[in-house]
C-alpha positions in Angstrom: 0.0 0.0 0.0 1.3 3.4 -1.0 1.8 5.7 2.0 -0.4 8.8 2.0 1.2 12.2 1.5 1.1 14.7 4.3 1.4 18.5 4.2 3.9 20.5 6.2 1.0 21.3 8.6 0.1 17.7 9.4 2.2 17.5 12.6 0.3 20.6 14.0 -3.2 19.1 13.8 -2.6 15.3 13.9 -2.9 15.4 17.7 -6.0 17.5 17.8 -8.6 15.5 19.7 -11.4 16.4 17.3 -9.6 16.1 14.0 -10.6 13.4 11.5 -8.3 12.8 8.6 -9.2 11.0 5.4 -7.5 9.8 2.2 -8.2 12.7 -0.3 -6.6 11.8 -3.6 -3.6 10.2 -2.0 -3.2 12.9 0.8 -4.0 12.5 4.5 -6.0 15.6 5.1 -8.4 16.8 7.8 -12.1 16.5 6.8 -13.1 18.2 10.1 -11.7 19.5 13.4 -14.7 20.3 15.5 -17.5 19.4 13.1 -18.5 20.4 9.6 -21.5 22.4 10.7 -19.5 24.4 13.3 -16.7 25.1 10.9 -19.0 26.1 8.1 -20.9 28.5 10.3 -17.6 30.0 11.6 -16.5 30.8 8.0 -19.8 32.3 7.2 -20.0 34.4 10.4 -16.4 34.9 11.5 -13.4 33.1 10.0 -11.9 29.7 9.3 -8.3 28.6 8.4 -7.8 25.8 5.9 -4.7 23.8 5.1 -4.8 23.4 1.3 -1.1 22.7 0.8 -1.9 19.7 -1.4 -2.7 22.0 -4.3 -0.2 22.2 -7.1 1.9 25.2 -8.2 3.8 25.6 -11.4 6.0 28.6 -12.4 5.8 29.5 -16.0 8.4 32.0 -17.4 9.8 33.2 -20.7 9.2 35.8 -23.4 6.5 33.5 -24.9 4.8 32.6 -21.6 1.8 34.8 -22.2 1.1 33.4 -25.7 1.6 29.9 -24.4 -1.0 30.3 -21.6 -3.3 32.0 -24.1 -3.1 28.8 -26.2 -3.8 26.3 -23.4 -6.4 28.2 -21.3 -9.9 29.5 -22.0 -9.7 32.9 -20.3 -7.8 35.9 -21.7 -4.4 36.0 -20.1 -3.5 39.2 -22.0 -5.9 41.2 -19.8 -3.9 40.4 -16.6 -1.9 43.1 -15.0 1.1 42.4 -12.7 -0.3 41.5 -9.3 -3.5 40.1 -10.7 -4.9 36.6 -10.7 -7.5 35.0 -13.0 -9.7 32.0 -12.9 -9.6 29.9 -16.0 -9.8 26.4 -17.5 -7.7 24.1 -19.7 -9.7 22.1 -22.2 -9.2 19.1 -24.5 -9.9 19.7 -28.2 -13.4 18.3 -27.8 -14.2 20.9 -25.1 -13.9 18.6 -22.1 -12.0 20.0 -19.1 -8.4 19.1 -18.3 -8.6 21.1 -15.1 -9.8 24.4 -13.7 -7.0 26.6 -12.3 -5.8 30.1 -11.2 -3.2 32.0 -13.2 -1.2 34.6 -11.2 0.8 37.2 -13.2 3.9 37.9 -11.2 5.7 40.0 -13.7 6.1 40.8 -17.4 7.1 37.2 -18.4 6.4 35.4 -15.1 3.3 33.5 -14.1 2.3 31.0 -11.4 -0.4 28.4 -12.1 -2.4 26.8 -9.2 -3.9 23.5 -10.1 -6.0 20.8 -8.4 -4.0 18.3 -6.3 -5.5 15.3 -8.0 -4.5 16.7 -11.4 -0.9 17.8 -10.8 0.8 15.1 -12.8 -1.8 15.1 -15.6 -1.7 18.9 -15.9 2.1 18.9 -15.9 2.2 16.4 -18.7 -0.5 18.3 -20.7 1.4 21.6 -20.4 4.7 19.9 -21.4 3.1 18.5 -24.5 2.1 22.0 -25.7 5.0 24.1 -24.3 7.2 25.9 -26.8 10.9 25.5 -26.4 11.5 29.0 -25.2 9.1 28.8 -22.2 10.4 27.5 -18.9 8.3 25.6 -16.4 9.0 24.6 -12.8 6.9 22.4 -10.6 7.2 23.9 -7.1 4.3 22.1 -5.5 6.4 20.2 -3.0 8.2 23.4 -1.9 5.1 25.4 -1.6 2.4 25.4 1.2 -1.0 27.1 0.9 -3.2 28.4 3.7 -6.7 29.8 3.1 -8.0 32.3 5.6 -11.7 32.8 4.8 -14.6 34.7 6.4 -15.8 38.2 7.3 -13.1 38.7 9.9 -10.3 37.5 7.6 -9.1 40.9 6.5 -8.9 42.2 10.1 -7.1 39.1 11.3 -4.5 39.2 8.5 -4.0 43.0 8.5 -2.5 43.0 12.0 0.0 40.3 11.1 1.4 41.2 7.7 3.7 44.0 6.6 1.6 44.7 3.5 -1.7 46.5 3.1 -4.1 43.7 2.5 -7.3 45.5 3.4 -7.1 47.6 0.3 -6.3 44.6 -1.9 -9.0 44.1 -4.5 -10.5 40.7 -5.4 -8.1 38.5 -7.4 -5.2 40.8 -6.6 -2.1 39.8 -4.8 1.0 41.0 -3.1 4.4 39.3 -3.3 7.3 39.0 -0.9 5.1 39.7 2.1 6.4 39.0 5.6 4.3 37.7 8.5 5.2 36.1 11.8 8.9 36.2 10.9 8.4 34.4 7.6 9.2 36.2 4.4 8.6 35.8 0.7 4.9 34.9 1.0 2.4 35.6 -1.8 -1.0 36.7 -0.5 -4.0 36.9 -2.8 -7.6 38.0 -2.1 -9.1 34.8 -3.5 -10.9 31.8 -2.1 -13.2 28.9 -2.5 -15.9 29.6 0.0 -18.2 32.4 -1.2 -16.8 34.6 1.5 -14.1 37.3 1.6 -10.8 35.8 2.3 -7.1 35.3 1.4 -4.8 32.6 0.2 -1.3 32.6 1.5 1.4 30.8 -0.5 4.6 30.3 1.4 7.7 28.1 1.6 6.8 24.7 3.0 9.1 25.2 6.0 7.3 28.5 6.9 3.8 27.0 7.0 3.7 25.9 10.6 4.9 29.3 11.9 2.2 31.1 9.8 -0.5 28.7 10.8 0.2 29.1 14.5 0.6 32.8 14.2 -2.8 33.2 12.4 -4.6 30.9 14.9 -3.3 33.1 17.8 -4.1 36.4 16.0 -7.6 35.1 15.2 -8.5 33.9 18.7 -10.4 37.1 19.6 -12.2 37.0 16.3 -13.5 33.4 16.7 -11.1 31.9 14.1 -11.3 28.1 13.9 -9.3 25.5 11.9 -11.5 24.1 9.2 -11.4 20.9 7.1 -12.3 19.6 3.7 -15.9 18.9 4.8 -16.7 22.6 5.4 -14.7 23.6 2.4 -17.0 21.4 0.3 -20.3 22.7 1.7 -19.2 26.3 1.5 -18.1 26.1 -2.1 -21.3 24.1 -2.9 -23.6 26.8 -1.6 -21.8 29.4 -3.7 -21.9 27.1 -6.8 -18.2 27.0 -7.1 -17.3 23.9 -9.2 -15.3 20.9 -8.0 -13.3 19.0 -10.6 -14.5 15.5 -10.9 -18.1 16.5 -10.1 -19.2 19.8 -11.8 -16.2 19.6 -14.2 -14.5 16.6 -16.0 -13.1 15.5 -19.3 -16.8 14.8 -20.3 -18.2 18.1 -19.0 -17.5 21.4 -20.8 -17.2 24.8 -19.2 -20.3 25.9 -21.0 -22.4 23.0 -19.7 -21.1 23.9 -16.2 -22.3 27.5 -16.5 -18.7 28.9 -16.7 -19.1 30.6 -20.1 -17.9 33.9 -18.6 -14.4 32.4 -18.2 -14.3 31.2 -21.8 -13.3 34.0 -24.2 -14.1 32.6 -27.6 -13.0 35.7 -29.4 -9.5 36.1 -27.8 -7.6 34.1 -30.5 -6.9 30.4 -31.0 -6.9 28.1 -27.9 -7.2 24.4 -27.4 -10.9 23.4 -27.4 -12.1 26.7 -29.0 -13.7 25.1 -32.1 -15.7 22.6 -30.0 -16.8 25.2 -27.5 -17.8 27.7 -30.3 -19.9 25.0 -31.9 -21.5 24.2 -28.6 -22.3 27.8 -27.9 -23.9 28.3 -31.3 -26.0 25.2 -31.0 -26.7 25.7 -27.3 -25.3 23.1 -24.8 -27.5 20.0 -24.6 -26.9 19.8 -20.9 -26.9 22.5 -18.2 -25.8 22.6 -14.5 -28.8 23.6 -12.4 -29.8 24.1 -8.8 -32.3 21.6 -7.3 -34.3 21.8 -4.1 -36.0 18.7 -2.8 -39.8 18.9 -2.5 -40.1 15.4 -0.9 -38.0 14.5 2.1 -34.6 13.4 1.1 -31.0 14.6 0.5 -29.6 14.5 -3.1 -26.1 13.1 -3.3 -23.5 12.9 -6.0 -24.4 10.6 -9.0 -28.0 10.2 -7.9 -30.0 10.0 -11.2 -32.5 12.7 -12.1 -35.7 11.9 -14.0 -38.4 13.8 -15.8 -41.3 12.4 -17.9 -40.2 8.9 -16.9 -36.7 9.2 -18.5 -33.4 9.9 -16.9 -32.3 13.4 -17.8 -29.0 13.6 -15.9 -27.6 13.2 -12.4 -26.7 15.1 -9.3 -23.1 16.4 -9.2 -23.1 17.6 -5.6 -25.8 17.7 -3.0 -26.4 18.0 0.8 -28.5 19.7 3.4 -27.3 23.3 3.2 -25.7 24.2 6.6 -26.6 27.9 6.0 -30.1 27.6 4.5 -31.2 24.3 6.2 -32.7 23.1 2.9 -32.0 19.9 1.0 -30.2 21.2 -2.1 -28.2 19.9 -5.0 -26.4 20.8 -8.2 -27.3 18.6 -11.2 -26.2 18.3 -14.8 -29.4 17.7 -16.7 -30.9 17.8 -20.2 -31.3 21.5 -21.2 -34.9 21.0 -22.1 -35.7 20.6 -18.4 -33.4 23.4 -17.0 -36.0 26.2 -16.7 -36.6 27.5 -13.2 -39.6 25.9 -11.6 -39.4 22.7 -13.6 -40.5 19.6 -11.6 -38.1 16.7 -11.7 -37.4 13.6 -9.6 -34.3 12.4 -7.9 -33.8 8.7 -7.3 -32.8 8.2 -3.7 -32.3 4.6 -2.4 -34.5 3.3 -5.1 -37.3 5.8 -4.7 -38.0 8.7 -7.0 -38.6 11.8 -4.9 -39.9 15.2 -6.2 -37.6 18.1 -6.6 -37.7 21.5 -8.3 -35.2 23.4 -10.5 -34.2 26.6 -8.6 -31.7 29.4 -9.0 -28.1 28.9 -8.1 -25.8 29.9 -6.4 -27.8 29.2 -3.3 -25.8 31.7 -1.2 -24.2 35.1 -2.0 -22.5 37.1 0.7 -23.6 40.5 1.6 -20.8 43.0 0.8 
């Protein structure tokens, strides 16, 4: 049996009496510390700190770095300014998704890509296949740790600990070479995966424990709690933020997933453009929609969805919303049944239970 990988922060929380770790794509990661509901509520109302050091980071440099990234991603990299980040996707020629990722523009010919942990090797090979000779790439995933500080109190907690002005940092903007708790060279971005205001802190792996402990102490008065993958999933679900392998995959396109805003079909040639252009012109045959159960039951991933006695798709993610206390799901279904108010059925334990197509995201923070 292959040993599970551990992040640099594992020794800090392994002995926590409430922590429960799971195998997450080959990583031993905390699914919860004090309970998913409590951690979810803390992020919505105060702040939570996540260890997401399993994510992958690639440095891409060279005079042709921008044109290379334009070719392999769907968004328009040329719009980025130094110090700005961008959500984007990499697609196969048929429009299916290789991965969704963030692109950070660190300088004129310098970028950092942040990719999903389960796709690090696949993404690296995909990029190498398309990289021109004069572009340099470096996989710095093992040397880089990532902490996510999320919630309404995140800015106040972080501002007292860092030597940079993070409170005036705009969404998807970042500062480099920041110092906090004696650790230097951190990159701090105002990004996140929870639907709340928050920051992601990229640092050297050896600095991660110092920063984690410093943030937890600085956040005590604000109700900061450590949060695990369970709350991370329910938070992103309420905000309709996609999870690769569920809302996105090699067989699900960005347009089907409702991510057309991040696909710039007129920016110039990129991999998957022709297939996505044809899909847009015809209209996607499937759409990602929100569902609310009418009958009593909780929709779960891969539960089939029916209408007019035929299966029209399946649930991608579903749970009882911790914030709204309603049984909700995201489902990829036949576009003919995607209109708001449409009555459908979700098969749960062999029974078909009534549900209704509703608007998503289910939650939006008040700014």
